[in-house]
C-alpha positions in Angstrom: 0.0 -0.3 0.3 1.8 3.1 -1.0 2.1 5.9 1.5 -1.1 8.3 1.4 0.9 11.6 1.0 -0.2 15.0 2.4 -3.3 16.4 3.1 -5.9 14.8 5.8 -3.8 12.1 6.9 -4.1 11.8 10.8 -6.5 10.3 12.7 -8.9 12.4 14.3 -10.8 11.2 17.7 -13.3 13.2 19.8 -12.2 14.5 23.3 -14.4 12.1 25.3 -15.1 8.9 25.4 -16.3 7.4 22.2 -19.9 6.1 23.6 -23.3 7.6 22.8 -23.9 8.6 26.9 -21.1 11.2 26.7 -21.7 12.0 22.8 -25.4 13.4 23.5 -24.2 14.9 26.8 -21.5 17.0 24.9 -23.5 17.9 22.1 -26.0 19.1 24.7 -23.8 20.9 26.8 -22.4 22.8 24.4 -25.4 23.4 21.6 -28.1 23.3 23.8 -30.6 25.7 21.8 -29.8 24.4 18.5 -32.0 22.9 16.2 -30.8 18.7 16.0 -34.0 17.4 13.9 -36.6 19.3 12.2 -39.6 16.9 10.8 -42.5 19.5 9.3 -44.1 21.3 13.1 -42.0 18.6 15.0 -38.8 20.3 16.0 -36.0 19.0 18.5 -33.2 20.7 20.1 -30.0 19.2 21.6 -31.2 19.8 24.4 -34.6 17.7 23.5 -32.6 15.3 22.5 -31.0 14.7 25.6 -34.0 14.8 27.7 -36.4 12.9 25.4 -33.7 9.9 25.2 -33.3 10.1 28.6 -36.8 9.3 29.1 -37.2 6.6 26.6 -34.3 5.1 28.3 -35.6 5.2 31.4 -38.9 3.4 30.1 -36.5 0.8 28.3 -34.6 0.0 31.9 -38.2 -0.3 33.5 -39.5 -2.7 30.8 -36.5 -4.9 31.2 -34.0 -3.6 28.3 -30.4 -3.3 29.2 -27.0 -4.3 28.3 -27.0 -6.2 24.6 -30.9 -6.8 24.9 -31.6 -6.7 21.0 -34.1 -3.9 20.2 -35.6 -3.3 17.0 -36.2 0.2 15.9 -38.8 0.2 12.7 -39.7 4.3 11.8 -38.3 6.9 9.3 -36.4 9.5 9.6 -37.8 11.4 12.3 -36.8 13.2 15.9 -38.7 10.2 17.7 -36.0 7.7 15.7 -33.2 10.0 16.7 -34.1 9.8 20.8 -34.8 6.4 20.5 -31.6 5.6 19.0 -30.1 7.7 21.8 -32.2 5.9 24.3 -30.8 2.5 22.9 -27.1 3.6 23.1 -27.4 5.6 26.7 -27.9 2.1 28.6 -26.1 0.1 26.2 -28.7 -2.0 24.1 -27.9 -3.7 21.1 -30.5 -1.6 18.5 -31.6 -3.8 15.0 -31.9 -0.8 12.7 -35.1 -2.0 10.6 -35.7 -0.9 6.8 -39.4 0.8 6.5 -39.9 -0.7 2.8 -39.7 -4.0 4.3 -42.6 -5.8 3.1 -44.6 -9.0 5.1 -41.9 -11.3 4.3 -38.8 -9.3 4.9 -39.7 -8.1 8.1 -40.8 -11.8 9.1 -37.2 -12.9 8.1 -35.2 -9.7 9.8 -37.0 -9.8 12.7 -36.4 -13.9 13.9 -33.0 -13.5 12.1 -32.0 -10.9 14.0 -33.4 -12.5 17.6 -35.3 -9.0 17.9 -36.8 -9.1 21.8 -38.4 -5.6 22.2 -39.4 -3.7 18.8 -40.1 -0.1 19.0 -42.2 0.8 15.8 -44.5 3.3 14.4 -47.9 1.8 13.5 -47.6 2.6 9.7 -45.4 4.7 7.4 -46.6 5.7 2.8 -48.5 3.0 2.9 -47.2 0.6 5.0 -48.9 -1.0 7.8 -46.6 -2.5 10.3 -49.3 -3.7 12.8 -51.2 -5.7 10.3 -47.8 -7.4 9.3 -46.7 -8.1 12.5 -50.0 -9.8 13.5 -49.5 -11.8 10.1 -46.4 -13.2 10.6 -46.2 -13.3 15.1 -49.8 -13.8 15.4 -49.2 -12.4 18.7 -53.1 -12.7 20.1 -54.2 -10.5 23.3 -51.6 -11.0 26.0 -49.0 -8.0 26.3 -46.5 -10.5 26.6 -45.8 -11.6 23.2 -44.7 -16.1 22.8 -44.6 -16.4 19.2 -42.8 -19.8 17.9 -41.6 -17.9 14.7 -40.1 -15.4 16.9 -39.1 -17.1 20.2 -37.2 -14.0 21.4 -39.8 -11.4 20.9 -41.8 -10.3 23.9 -42.9 -6.9 23.3 -44.0 -3.9 20.8 -44.0 -0.8 21.7 -45.8 1.4 19.6 -45.5 5.5 18.8 -48.8 7.1 18.8 -52.2 5.2 20.7 -52.1 1.5 20.2 -55.5 -0.2 19.1 -53.8 -3.9 19.5 -54.0 -5.4 22.7 -50.1 -6.8 22.3 -48.8 -3.7 21.5 -48.1 -0.9 24.0 -48.0 2.6 23.4 -44.9 4.9 24.0 -46.9 6.8 26.3 -47.1 4.0 28.5 -43.3 3.2 28.2 -42.6 6.5 29.1 -44.7 6.3 32.2 -43.4 3.5 33.5 -40.0 4.7 33.2 -41.0 7.7 35.5 -40.5 5.0 38.2 -36.7 4.7 37.6 -34.5 7.5 39.2 -31.9 9.7 37.5 -28.9 7.7 39.6 -29.9 4.2 38.4 -30.0 5.6 34.4 -26.8 7.4 35.4 -25.4 3.9 36.8 -26.7 2.5 33.7 -25.0 4.3 31.5 -21.4 4.2 33.3 -21.8 0.4 32.1 -21.4 1.2 28.6 -18.0 0.8 27.2 -16.8 1.7 23.4 -16.5 -2.0 22.9 -20.3 -2.8 23.5 -21.7 -3.7 20.3 -24.5 -1.0 19.7 -26.1 -1.2 15.7 -26.8 -4.0 13.8 -27.7 -2.9 9.9 -28.8 -5.0 7.7 -28.0 -4.7 3.9 -27.7 -6.7 1.2 -25.3 -9.5 0.4 -23.8 -11.4 -2.1 -25.8 -14.5 -1.7 -29.5 -14.2 -1.4 -29.9 -13.4 2.6 -29.2 -10.4 3.9 -26.4 -9.7 6.4 -26.4 -7.9 9.5 -23.3 -5.7 10.1 -22.3 -5.1 14.1 -20.6 -1.9 14.7 -19.6 -0.8 18.4 -20.0 2.1 20.2 -16.5 3.1 19.9 -16.7 2.7 16.3 -20.1 5.0 15.5 -18.8 7.7 17.4 -15.5 7.8 16.2 -16.1 6.9 12.9 -18.1 10.3 12.1 -15.6 12.4 13.7 -12.9 11.2 12.0 -14.3 12.0 8.9 -15.3 15.8 10.1 -12.0 17.0 8.7 -12.7 15.9 5.1 -16.0 18.2 5.4 -17.2 21.6 5.5 -19.7 21.2 8.4 -20.4 23.7 10.9 -23.4 24.1 13.6 -24.7 26.8 11.6 -25.8 24.5 9.2 -29.3 23.2 8.1 -28.8 19.5 6.2 -31.5 18.2 4.4 -31.0 14.7 3.6 -33.6 11.7 2.6 -31.2 8.9 3.6 -32.5 6.9 5.8 -31.0 6.7 9.2 -31.4 2.8 9.3 -28.7 3.0 6.7 -25.4 3.6 7.2 -25.2 6.7 5.5 -27.8 8.1 7.3 -26.9 7.2 10.7 -23.2 7.8 10.6 -22.6 10.0 7.3 -25.6 12.5 8.5 -26.5 12.0 12.2 -23.6 11.3 14.3 -21.6 13.7 11.8 -24.3 16.3 12.5 -24.5 15.4 16.3 -20.4 16.4 16.0 -20.7 19.1 14.3 -23.8 20.6 16.5 -25.6 21.0 12.9 -29.5 20.5 12.2 -31.1 17.8 10.2 -34.2 18.4 8.2 -36.8 15.3 7.1 -39.8 15.2 5.3 -42.7 12.3 5.0 -41.6 11.5 1.5 -39.7 13.5 -1.5 -41.7 15.6 -3.5 -40.0 17.7 -5.7 -42.0 20.7 -5.4 -42.6 20.2 -1.8 -39.0 19.6 -0.9 -38.0 23.0 -2.8 -40.8 24.8 -0.5 -39.0 23.2 2.3 -35.3 23.9 1.2 -36.6 27.4 0.9 -38.9 27.7 4.2 -36.1 25.9 6.3 -33.0 27.8 4.9 -31.4 24.7 4.4 -27.8 25.2 3.9 -26.4 21.5 2.6 -28.5 19.1 0.5 -27.3 15.8 0.1 -29.2 12.9 -1.7 -28.9 10.8 -4.6 -28.3 11.8 -8.5 -31.5 11.4 -9.7 -33.2 13.7 -7.0 -31.3 16.6 -8.8 -32.4 16.0 -12.1 -36.2 16.1 -10.4 -35.6 19.4 -8.7 -33.9 21.4 -11.2 -36.4 20.2 -14.1 -39.6 21.1 -11.6 -41.7 24.4 -12.1 -41.1 25.9 -8.9 -37.2 25.5 -9.1 -36.8 28.9 -11.1 -39.0 30.8 -8.1 -37.8 29.1 -5.2 -35.0 31.2 -3.2 -32.4 28.3 -2.8 -29.7 31.6 -1.9 -29.1 29.6 1.7 -27.5 26.4 -0.2 -24.1 25.9 -0.2 -23.3 22.7 0.1 -24.2 18.3 -0.6 -24.1 16.1 -2.9 -26.6 17.5 -5.1 -24.7 19.9 -7.4 -27.1 21.6 -9.9 -28.7 23.3 -6.7 -25.1 24.8 -5.6 -24.2 28.1 -6.6 -23.0 28.5 -10.2 -19.5 29.2 -9.1 -19.7 25.9 -7.2 -20.8 23.5 -9.5 -18.8 21.0 -10.8 -20.0 20.0 -13.9 -17.8 16.9 -14.7 -19.0 14.2 -12.2 -15.2 12.7 -12.8 -13.7 15.4 -11.6 -15.9 15.5 -8.2 -14.7 14.3 -4.7 -15.8 10.8 -4.7 -15.5 8.0 -1.7 -15.7 4.4 -1.5 -18.0 3.2 1.8 -20.1 0.0 2.7 -22.3 -0.5 5.8 -19.1 -3.1 7.1 -17.3 -0.1 7.3 -19.4 2.7 8.5 -19.3 4.3 5.2 -16.8 5.6 3.5 -12.9 4.2 4.0 -11.8 6.2 0.8 -12.2 10.0 0.5 -10.7 13.3 -0.2 -11.4 16.8 1.0 -15.0 17.5 -0.2 -16.2 20.7 -1.4 -13.0 21.3 -4.4 -12.8 19.6 -7.7 -10.4 17.1 -8.3 -7.1 18.1 -10.7 -7.6 16.6 -13.9 -4.5 14.2 -13.1 -7.0 12.8 -10.6 -9.8 12.2 -12.9 -12.3 9.9 -11.4 -10.6 9.5 -8.1 -12.1 8.1 -4.8 -10.0 9.6 -2.7 -7.1 8.4 -0.3 -7.6 5.8 2.3 -9.3 7.2 5.6 -6.9 7.3 8.4 -6.8 4.7 10.7 -8.2 2.5 8.1 -5.5 0.3 6.2 -6.3 -1.5 2.4 -4.8 -4.3 0.8 -5.2 -5.0 -3.3 -5.3 -8.6 -3.7 -5.3 -10.8 -6.9 -8.7 -12.5 -6.3 -7.2 -15.8 -7.9 -3.6 -16.0 -6.2 -4.4 -14.6 -3.2 -1.5 -12.4 -4.0 -0.9 -8.7 -3.2 -1.1 -7.0 -6.5 1.4 -4.3 -7.4 0.7 -0.5 -7.5 -1.6 0.6 -10.2 -3.1 -3.0 -10.8 -6.7 -3.5 -10.4 -7.8 -6.6 -7.7 -10.1 -6.7 -4.8 -10.5 -4.5 -2.2 -9.5 -5.9 0.9 -9.7 -4.0 4.1 -9.4 -3.4 8.0 -8.9 -0.8 10.6 -11.2 1.2 13.5 -14.1 1.5 11.6 -14.6 -2.3 10.6 -17.6 -3.8 11.6 -17.0 -5.9 14.7 -18.5 -8.8 12.6 -22.0 -9.9 11.0 -24.3 -11.3 13.0 -24.5 -15.4 13.4 -21.8 -15.5 11.2 -18.6 -16.9 12.6 -15.4 -14.8 12.4 -13.5 -16.8 10.5 -16.2 -16.6 7.6 -16.3 -13.0 8.0 -12.5 -12.2 7.9 -9.5 -13.4 6.9 -7.2 -15.1 9.9 -5.5 -11.6 10.3 -8.4 -9.5 10.4 -9.0 -8.5 6.7 -12.5 -8.3 5.3 -12.9 -9.0 1.5 -15.2 -5.9 0.1 -15.7 -7.7 -2.7 -14.8 -4.0 -4.6 -12.0 -4.1 -7.0 -10.0 -1.0 -7.7 -6.3 0.3 -7.8 -4.3 2.9 -5.9 -1.5 5.0 -7.7 2.1 5.6 -6.5 0.3 8.6 -4.6 -2.1 6.3 -2.6 -5.4 7.7 -4.5 -7.9 5.2 -5.2 -9.8 4.4 -8.3 -12.7 1.9 -8.2 -13.2 -0.5 -11.1 -16.6 -2.1 -10.3 -18.1 -4.8 -7.9 -16.2 -8.3 -8.2 -20.0 -9.9 -7.8 -23.3 -9.2 -9.2 -24.7 -6.3 -6.5 -26.9 -4.2 -8.2 -26.7 -0.3 -7.3 -29.9 2.0 -7.9 -30.2 5.4 -6.9 -28.0 4.5 -3.8 -29.6 1.3 -2.9 -27.8 -2.2 -2.6 -29.8 -4.8 -4.4 -28.7 -8.7 -4.7 -30.2 -10.1 -7.5 -30.4 -13.7 -6.0 -32.8 -12.5 -3.4 -35.6 -10.8 -6.3 -35.2 -14.7 -8.5 -35.7 -16.5 -5.3 -38.7 -14.6 -4.8 -39.8 -14.4 -8.4 -39.2 -18.3 -9.0 -41.6 -19.0 -5.9 -44.7 -18.1 -8.4 -46.6 -20.8 -10.0 -45.9 -19.9 -13.6 -42.3 -19.3 -13.3 -40.2 -21.7 -14.3 -36.8 -19.4 -13.7 -36.1 -15.7 -13.3 -32.7 -14.1 -14.2 -32.2 -10.2 -12.4 -29.4 -8.0 -13.5 -28.8 -4.2 -13.5 -29.2 -2.5 -16.7 -27.4 1.1 -17.2 -29.3 4.5 -16.2 -28.0 7.8 -16.4 -29.7 9.0 -13.2 -30.4 6.4 -10.9 -26.6 4.5 -12.2 -28.7 1.3 -12.8 -32.2 -0.1 -12.8 -33.2 -3.8 -11.8 -34.5 -5.9 -14.6 -35.8 -9.2 -14.9 -35.6 -11.8 -17.4 -38.2 -14.5 -16.6 -39.6 -17.8 -18.3 -42.9 -19.3 -17.5 -44.4 -22.4 -17.4 -46.1 -23.9 -20.1 -49.5 -23.2 -20.2 -49.2 -20.5 -17.3 -49.6 -17.1 -18.6 -48.6 -14.0 -17.0 -47.4 -10.8 -18.0 -45.1 -8.3 -17.1 -47.3 -6.3 -15.0 -48.6 -8.9 -13.4 -45.2 -10.3 -12.2 -44.0 -6.9 -11.2 -47.2 -6.7 -9.1 -47.0 -10.2 -7.3 -43.0 -9.1 -6.8 -44.3 -5.9 -4.9 -46.6 -7.9 -2.5 -43.2 -9.6 -1.2 -40.0 -7.1 -1.6 -39.1 -3.5 -0.5 -40.6 -1.0 -3.7 -37.3 -0.4 -4.6 -35.9 -4.2 -5.1 -39.3 -4.3 -7.4 -37.9 -4.8 -11.0 -39.0 -1.8 -13.5 -38.4 -3.8 -16.7 -39.5 -7.3 -16.9 -38.9 -9.4 -20.1 -41.5 -12.8 -20.6 -39.7 -15.4 -22.7 -42.0 -18.5 -23.0 -39.2 -21.0 -23.8 -35.4 -21.2 -22.1 -34.0 -21.3 -25.7 -34.9 -17.6 -25.8 -32.2 -16.8 -23.8 -28.5 -17.4 -23.9 -27.1 -20.5 -22.2 -23.2 -21.2 -21.4 -21.9 -24.6 -22.9 -22.0 -25.5 -19.2 -25.4 -25.7 -19.0 -25.5 -22.2 -17.1 -27.2 -19.1 -18.3 -24.8 -16.7 -19.8 -26.3 -13.9 -16.9 -23.6 -11.5 -19.0 -25.9 -12.2 -22.3 -28.8 -12.0 -20.8 -27.8 -8.6 -19.4 -26.8 -7.7 -22.8 -30.6 -8.5 -24.3 -32.1 -6.6 -21.2 -30.2 -3.5 -21.9 -30.4 -3.4 -25.4 -34.1 -3.7 -25.3 -34.7 -1.1 -21.9 -31.8 1.2 -23.0 -31.1 1.0 -26.4 
């Protein structure tokens, strides 16, 4: 690995013990009256967050939650989500961050796989009825103490708002129970929290059909966002708009924890709507707008774009919204990073906000201080020479503690390296260049999607003989999910029907935008080995839907 060279090259860790109790107390002491989170009329200052998270923490203690208890958190971005997340950290619980896009099948699988014991949930969100789904998968009955063989560890569900289910308590009741917990008892519980404690499990698409749960410690979560701060222009006066869900690592680490370190505010909305979002950016005087590339096109092409006062915006990832003199037209001259759930976000990065020089075109920055890399020949297992493409291996302080229910030897090499599945190379000056995925993961609008997961769902339909899923290029979303489906003889099904059936079982962003239906396997390309020629399928679908 070449020397990282000049620039931001020293490790920066916070001046307090890196645990959530100290993080929120330090922020509340320094930025008490500053706004931490805004969602419509619901506003929460740093002082409010400290108070609200302490109240929830007491309620959880009263309910028997303690060090290591696995608590699911199923809610969209909001001040309530932040307060609950902080509460879990304050008492050393292990937060299982649940995807609000999950359909019944996915929620069922993750709740059982993660051994969730207590669930904090909103009743529903954007058409998703979570309580009905929980009844379908766990059949909790009328007893407030859940005993479901399908989810043997799940004992209680607590709901924001009034619960209309006998098996689900309200958060108001949880908070009322917490009034019996003294400040001294909460402080005693917080005193037992240490940086090595497991704090968050974040599920992400893996190289196989089953998602994988990356476990991160308190120390890593608090340290990494602080260590990345010198790469970013983020200050206490900033108002950051982000649609990135906090149940994924980008929203949790790169947005939430980073904002808390800086004393900045986060601005949320119920859903992205170009006209409403433009109005909200103007109304809240947002200074940094972060999102996915396709959002910039939708915002700038909206009729209201020309009439809204967006002069407060000074930074972010949506360059089209920046002042004209700060826009970087060429995407390959914009600062980029390589990151993943398993590393709490970026493990390579460069100082953001300035264009790359022409000689660094396409660079993904240098390795983040405190992280290490190897570029390895995937065939020989030997290190590649500088400048030669290979698989990226990574280790360091921000690397996950492990994968939930996966033995360490199956997740890491004997000397602690994690094989990322990404490919690329470092040049002589330590700049990294990303060349793609070693596997077949689809990247669409910032979401990672495993093709085999979708194939298995579609192959459950009686009419489907084979389903082959891949990504096809899209100018704004990077890739779209596309499927080639072979039907069984005499069992017709249209593309629209296949999409509708799939949408009932998987999150909306995983549903193929394009479905090509074939009546016989011979209409698809196959290899001499008898296996499908997936690259041939990819070419076929690309020509059909992007040609």
